[in-house]
N, C-alpha and C positions, 0 to 999 in steps of 0.2 A: 954548853951549847951545840960548840963545833963536836963533842964526843956522841951526843944525841944524835946528829946528823949522819956522824959514822958509822954508829951503829944501824941507824933505818937501811944506811948505803949497804952495807952486809948484809943485813937478811934480806935484801930486796935482790941482792945478787945470788945468794942463797936460793931463795924462793922460786929465782927464772931456771936456775939450775934445775933444782927438783922439777919446776914442769914440764923444762927441756927434755929431761929424762923420762919424765910421765907420758909425754908425746912420742918419743921416741918409741918408749916398749908399745904403746897404743898401738902405732903404726908397723911394726913390726908384728903383731899378734893379729892384726886385722888382716896385712900383708899373707901373716902363714895361715891365716883362717882360711881367705880364698883360694891357696894353693890348696888346700888339704880336702877342699870341696871336691866330688866327684865332679867331673865333666859331662856336659847334658850333650846330647847333638840332635841338631837340628837339619832333616834331610830334605833338601828341596827338588822333587821331582816334576818335571813339568812338561806334559806331552806333547810331541809333536815339536816341540820348541828350534829352530834351525840355527846352525854354526852362526850367522847371520841377523841373527832376529835381534839383538839387545845393542844397547848403543857403544856398548864398552867394547864389543867384536866388532865395530862399524856398523851401523846399521843407523843413515841419516835422517829417516821415515818415520821408524817405531821410537817411539823414547821409554827409556828404561833409568831415572832416574836413581829408584834406590837402589834396585840391581848393580847400577853402576856405583853407586854409593858403594856398596859390598865388597864387588872388585878391588876399589881404590883401598882396602883393608886386606888385602884377600891374596891368595895363592892363583891368577890366571894362566891354564892351560890351553895354549893356544890346537894343540896336537892332540887333545882330546877324544877320545873314539864311543860311542856304541857298540854293544859287543854282537847287535843286527842292526839289518836297515829297519826293523819293524820292532813293532813293541813287546809283547809279551817275551821272547828271549832278553830282550836287553834286562827286562825287568825279574826274568828269573837270574841272570847273570848279578845283577845288584844285590839281590838278598843273597844268594847262596855262593859266593866268589869262586864261582865256576864257569866254564865256558857255556853257553845253551846248548852246543851240540852235544857237552858231557852230560846236561842235564836230562837233554832227550825233548826240549822244545825249541823248534828252529822257524817254525811260523808264529803268526799270530794267532791267537786262538778265537774259534775254531781252524782259521785259515778258509780258504777259496780252493782250491784245485781244482781247475777244470776238467774236463774228459773230452774237451776236442781237440787238446793242443798235441802235439809229438812226444812231446813228456809226459811220467803220471808222476807227481810228487811222493816222498816218501813218507809213509805214517809219521808221526810225531805224539807225544804226547799233548793233553788239553788242559792238564792240571800239574802244579807246581807239587812234587811226590813230598809225600809227609815226613820220608826218611829223610830229607835235605835240613843239617840247622842252620834256620835263617839266620841273619844277622839278628834279628830280633830275638829270637829263642837264647843267642848266644848272648845278648844286655840283659834279657831278663833273669838269663840264669845267677849274671852275676848285681842283682837287686834291683834293676833297671825297671822303672815303670815305662810301658810301651804302646804309642797309640801312632796309630792309623786314619790317614783323613783322602778322601779320593779316590782317584781310578786303580784298580785292582789287575782283572785281566788276567788274574793267572789260576783261574778254576771254580767251576762251581760251590754248590753246598757241601760240604765236607773239607773244602777246599781254600776257602777263605781265610781272613786276613786273621781273623781271631782262631783259627785253628794251624797259624803258621808263626805264634809266636806275640801277637799283635792281642794287648789286655782290653782295648778299645777301638774297634771298628767303626769310624761316618764314612759311609760313602763307597765303600768299597765290595764290590760284587762280580760277577763275571763277565759283564758288559764292556764294551773297551771304547765307546762311547756315552755320553749322559741319556739314559735312553726316553727322558721328558725334556731335554735341551739344558739351556744353561738357565733358566727361568722356572720356579715354583710354579705349581707342582712338576716334582723334579719325576715321580714312576721309578722311585729308588727303594728300593725293598728294605737297604742297609741305612738311608736317611729321611729323617721325616720331614715332608715337608714344613715351608715354611709360611712369611705372610707371601700371599698373592704380589709378584715382582722380585719376589727377593732373587739374586744375580748368583750365580752356584760358588763362584770362584771367591765370592765376599763371604758365603756361609762358611766354606771349609777354615777359610782364617777365623771367622768370627769361635767355632770349635775349638779351633788348634788353641785359639788365646784362652779360652775355656782353661782346658788342660793344662796350658802352660802356667796358671794362676792358680790352678789347686795341687801341684806339683814342685812347688817352686824350692820346696826344702827336701827335695829325693832327687835322685838321676833320673833322667829320661830319657827316651827317643822318643822325637815326634818324627813323624816320617807323613809329610805333606807331599801328596802326587796329584797335584793338580789336574782336571779333566783337560781342560783348557791348554793348550791352541788346538785340541783336534777338533775336527767336524763335530756336530755342525757349526759353521760359523755363524757365528750370533753375537753384533754387538753388544759392549757394554755400554747402556742408555746415555748414563752419564757420559762417556767420553768422544761418546761416537762424535759428534759436530767438530770438535779439537780436530781430529782425523780428515774427515770431510773440508773441513776449511784449509789442512794442510796440503791436498792432494791437489786441490784448484790451483793450488803456486806451484805444482811441480809440471813439468814437461812430457813427463812421461806421465798420461794422463790415460793411453790406451795400454791393454797388455799387449806386451813383446810377448811373444811365445816361441820357442824353436824347436822342428822334430830333431830325436836324439833317439836311434833305433826304433822302439816302439813306444816308447815315449812323449809327449811335448810338454816341454821345461819351461816355464814362468823366469822372465829376465830382469826383473827389477819390482821395487816393493811400492806398490800403491794401494795396497787393499786399505780402506779406512776401518772397515768392520774388522779385520784379522788387527789392525794396529790397535781400537779400542781393546779389545781382549788382554793383547800382551800388556796392554798400559794399564788395566786394571790388575794381569797378574802381579806387575810390576807394586802396583798402590799396596797389594796386599802382601807381597814379601815388606815391604816395607814398615806394615803393620805387627809383622813378626818383629823381626828386627828392632822397633822402634817400642815392644813390648818387651825384651830381652834385657833393655837397658833399663824400662821403666822397672821392672822385679830387680834389676841388681844380677844379672844371669850371665852379661856379655862374656863377662872376663872366664867365664868356666862352661860354655858352651862351645864345642863345635859345630859350624855350618857348612853345609854342603850342598851347595844348588848345582843342577845338570840337566840334560835330558834325555830322554830313551831311545831318540835316531833322530835323523834329518829333518830336516822342515818340509812342507808338505810341496814341493815347486815342480813334482813333475806328475805327472797322470796319463792314461792311457792314450784317455781323449781331447781333444782338441775343444770339444763344445763348450769345457768348463773352464776359465782360466783358474790354475791354482791359487791360493791366497798368498805366496810368498815366492821369495826368491832366496838363495844362498851364494849366489854370482858371486866370486868367481870361482865357487868350487863345483862341480858338473853333475848334475840330476840331482835327485831328492830322494826323499823316504822312501825305501822299497827298494833302493839300488845299491850295488857295493863299488860304486863310484863315490868321490870321498862328498859328496852334496847328500848321500845317505849316510852317512855314518858317522860325519867328523856333528861333532857335537860341544857345546857350553859345557864348560867344568870349570867351577871356581869353588874355592876352598879355603876360610876363613879360619886359624886357627883361635883358640881359647884366650884374649887381651891381645890380640895381632890389630896393630895400626899400621902397618905397612903393607904396601902392595909389591907383586913384582910376576912377572910373566914366566911362564916354565915352555920349556920347548919340546920337554921329552912326549914321544909318544904312548899313552895309557891307554887304559880300557876301563867298562864300567867293572870286570870283577876286582879290579885293583881298591873298591870304595871299601869292599869289607874291611882286609886288612888292616888299611890305611886306619880304618875308625876303632880297630883294634889295640892298632898301636896307640894311637893319640890319646885313648880311655885308660893307657897301661891295663890292658886286658890281656891275658895270655893269647896267642897265636893260635890259631888251627888250622895248620896247613892239609892235615887230611881235607878239610871242608872244603876251600878256597885253595884249591889246588892251583888255581888260572891266575889267580890275584899276587900281584906285588903291592907290596906296602910301597908306600910311596913319601913315606916322610924323609928319606936321605936327598931326597931332589929340593925340598927347601934351604940344602948348605949347598948344593950341587945343581943350580938351574937348568945345566947344560947338559946335565948326567942324565943315562938311558937306564931304563927299568926292564924292557923287552928287545927277547933278541928278535922276534917275529911278534906279528900280529895277524888273526885272521879271523874270516868272516864267512859262515856258511850260510846260505841262504837256497837252498836247492827247488825252490817251489815259484812258482807264478805270481806275480802280484796287479795289481788295479794302477800300477804307478807304469808299466809296461815292463819291468825286469820280466827276464823267463832266467829260467833255474841257473845257479851258478856258485860262484865262492871267489874269495880273493886274500891276499894275504900283502902283509908292509912289510919290509924288512930295510931299515936305515931308511933314503932316499927311494927306495924301490916299492914300485907298487906292479903285483900282477893280479890279473883279473881272468878268472876263468869260465866261458858261458858251456853249460853240457848240452844244448842243443846241436850245435854244432862243432862242438870240442874246440872252438875256437880261443885262443892266448893272445892278451894285453898287455904290453909291459909300457908304465910309466914310471919317470921319473918325477916325483912329488918336489924336487927342493925348486928344480929347473922348470916345472912345467905342471902346477898346482890345478889348474882346468883338466887334466888327463886329455889333451887334445893330439898329443902325438905319440901314438903307439910303437915303440922301437924294440918292439918283438922282433922283426926283422934283422934290424940293424944289431942287433946285444944277443946273441945266440948263446952267448957263452953264462950273461947275466939272467938270460928267461930260462936255461937250463938249469942254474941254481935255484933261483924261487920255484921255479915247478919242483922241484926236488924237497924243497921245504916244505910246501905249499902239499903234497902225496904223505912226505912222513907227519904233516900235523893234521891229515885226514885218518891216517892210521891212528895216532896216539889218541885222538878224540872220538874214534870210532861212529867218523861220520857217513851218512846214507846220503846216496846217491839217487838220482831219479831214475825211476824205470822208462824204458821206452812203450809208446802205446800202440800195440799193437791192432789198435780197432780203427786209430787217426789215417785220417783221408786227406793230403794235403790238396787243397781245393784251389790254389794258383795254378 
């Protein structure tokens, strides 16, 4: 009997060893299979989302639990910049890896250059040139399915997303805002109407989810370019009351607006309609993230979340309060002050579950080469000539990738901005206005609000940055506005 029990015990030990080896081999094969899968890309671009519009960037009125959850597992860039203070140039930079001045798009399309001001803005392109190899085309050449949903604003017929490397286009056309508003019927030639009352933000994610479900076995680029939170400010009805009630609890229920140059800037966030739009956008970002988990794609998907310019916090008129605030940053969309160009940027690497903060000053052009790097695809330096691969920053969050950053906006804008440009070098920022050729110099480390103009106190630093600014203009072939010979100053 004892011998039988010993034999059974030996057999059981052998069985456990065999099972252990089998489980180990299964785990190794499973891990190897996950690692060998090509990396997908989910690129989320929100229109006009301000640097301070998210909970993870410091908003206490807006609520963004899903984006905050994404941020907790991602690299969060606190000095990320849009390539331009307005949308179309930044969108061109994101897709080409080039500075928008080099592409030839320096204003929103088609722009609104007035003829009754002292300067006439230079002529720029109204479409993204087909000669550019877009990010979508680069990925399509490497076997990726490519899908675009939402706002395009980079050209009309012949220059739509499907002409620029995207296999599927849901809603992308030449308009800069939803022509029918945020509720169906959309009046969008690139998006069929949904049932009455359908919310555009929801619909774009419905279509995105269908695409992911259909392509779970193939590498894909999902470029989700929300129309929200651009005007018209139309609340998400299911979330509006939440923020109306929240607003009643605030002390600042009356809009506080200050004048800054020719613009009027909102000083706090209390717009319930706008907050409901932000919340609906966040809710839909959560749906995308949850679907990635459900499809078991999170561990091989790169997620990028950003905005095309600063928040709409500054307007040329005080007859209507802007819908958001980016304080402590100065001004907002349309301005080359920090409020108009500093934006949220969150990048989650495949399989990442650890959050980190990155201080480096980075820009829209950097995302093209960074995505290629993370996908282990060959770089295209002749294409993304102005972009830098940000991959090195994960190992060195305090490092820097740019010596200088340059913003070129030689046009008038409805925010009160007058033609000018700007440059950042280290902690220093130079702003130049063309109407009077005035120069402003700020130290962002000590003065993020850009209140203390040090141009008179720091002549050497001013000269250094002005030299860099002129060099960058020459390098990118920047155009400057012309004097309007018919202008008569009525003051």
